[in-house]
Every structure is written in C-alpha cells, then in structure tokens.
C-alpha positions, 0 to 999 in steps of 0.5 A: 430503856427504849424510846417508845418506853421512855415516851410513855413513862413521861406521859404518864408522869405528865399526867400525874402532874397534871392531876396534882396541879387540878387538885392543887387549884381546887384546893385554893379555891375550896379554901378561900371560900371557906376564909370568906365565909370564916372571917365574916362569923364575928360573935360581938353583938351590936349591943356590946359593940355600942357598950365599948363605944364603937371601936372600929369607928374613925375618930380623926384617922385613927381607931378609937378602940375600947372607950372606958374600962377594956379588962370588962370586955377581955375575951369577949367574941368568938375564937377564931385562927390566925395564921403565922410563920414561927422563927424557924420559917413553919407555918402555924396556927393559933386561935385568938379571941376577938377581944384580948385580955388586954382589951384590944379589939381585933378588927377580923372577923367581921361580926355577924349582925343580920347575917346578910352579908355571909348570906350573900357569898358567891362563887363563880368560875372557873373559866378561860385558860387560866381557870379564873375563880371569882368569889366575895359578897353581893350584899350592899353592905359589902362595899362598906364593911370590907372596904380595902381602905376603910371609910370615912366613918370605919377603919380598914378591917383587913379582909381585903388587901388595900391594893390589887398589887399589894406586895408588903404584908401590911397591905395584904388582907387576910384573904390574900395572906393566906392564898399566899401561904397555901400557894407557897406550900403547894408550889413547894410540894409541886416542885418536890414532886417534879424532882421524883423520878 
C-alpha cells in the first residue's frame, strides 16, 4: 500500500474512532440523566412511611427500619431496576420492590412526595476540552434528601457517592456505580474497535 493510501486509510480510521468516542460520551450523559430521574420516582407515600415508623429516620447511629409488622408492607412501593455482576462477570439487571418480601425497605429510589425534587433536575454542558457535563437537582431539599453522608435525621440513601474520590463499591452511590459500569463496557468496546483493521 502506498504511503498516501495508508495515510488516507488511517485518517478515516481516526475519524471513525472520534465519532465513536463522541457517541459514547453522549450515551454516558443521556443514561446518567435517566438514572437521576429513575431513582427519584419511588412510590411509598408519606402516609405509608409514617405507618411504617419512618424507616429512613436515624435512631442513634443506625436506621430504624420498619417498626411493627414488616410482612404487612412486603412488596410495597414501586419496582425498580438494579444492576449487578453475576458470578461469570456478566453485567445483569433485575427488578426489585422498594420493600422486600421480608419487609426490608430499600433506601432507593427516593419517594415522590410533591414531585419538586424531580422537576428541579438540570443538565448543563458540555463545556471545555473535556466536554464536562453537570447534572443534578436545584431543589432546596436535594441537599438533605440526597446528602452523600446522610443527615442528623436521615440515613445515607446511596444516591450520590460518599466522597468525590470514592473507590470502594460500598462508598459509591447508585449514579456513580452505573456510570462506572457503562464506562467500563464502552472502554472494552473502544479497545475492540481499535483492534479492527
């Protein structure tokens, strides 16, 4: 192959890679926005939370859980999807209820009470060379409900990571865990594409 032909072919390959990276970035942003909305759409009402004994409230240093007859509330709330890696290393999703059959209340998703939190979602960018995108919630209640360490009155719900540099899975919030999983999958796809002639 002549050098000119090789250069032209290489240029086409780089262009394909650039388009792939741009579409991958858009995919991460769009799915990340969907995650933000998905996990603030819980279906346990304020009345039911009160009858459960406010299971997300702190009592000392631990969550109370459901006070009283746990079986009474089994399966309550909405079904929502969780992602996990099976024993073969494959990425899977499954649906679980907000309250399990044993009466254990999942901390996510955040329940819809007035809908203010969900309506306050914003997404801005991309900006700069790294195409930085910012997203979150403008509601004044967001800093309490989504607090990455919990508050004096409420347990940590697991929405955002406990710290900005969290590495341990136990310290990562659901938004970061999903972003990490998608990023790893896209990196693998990118490497596979780079190996193609």
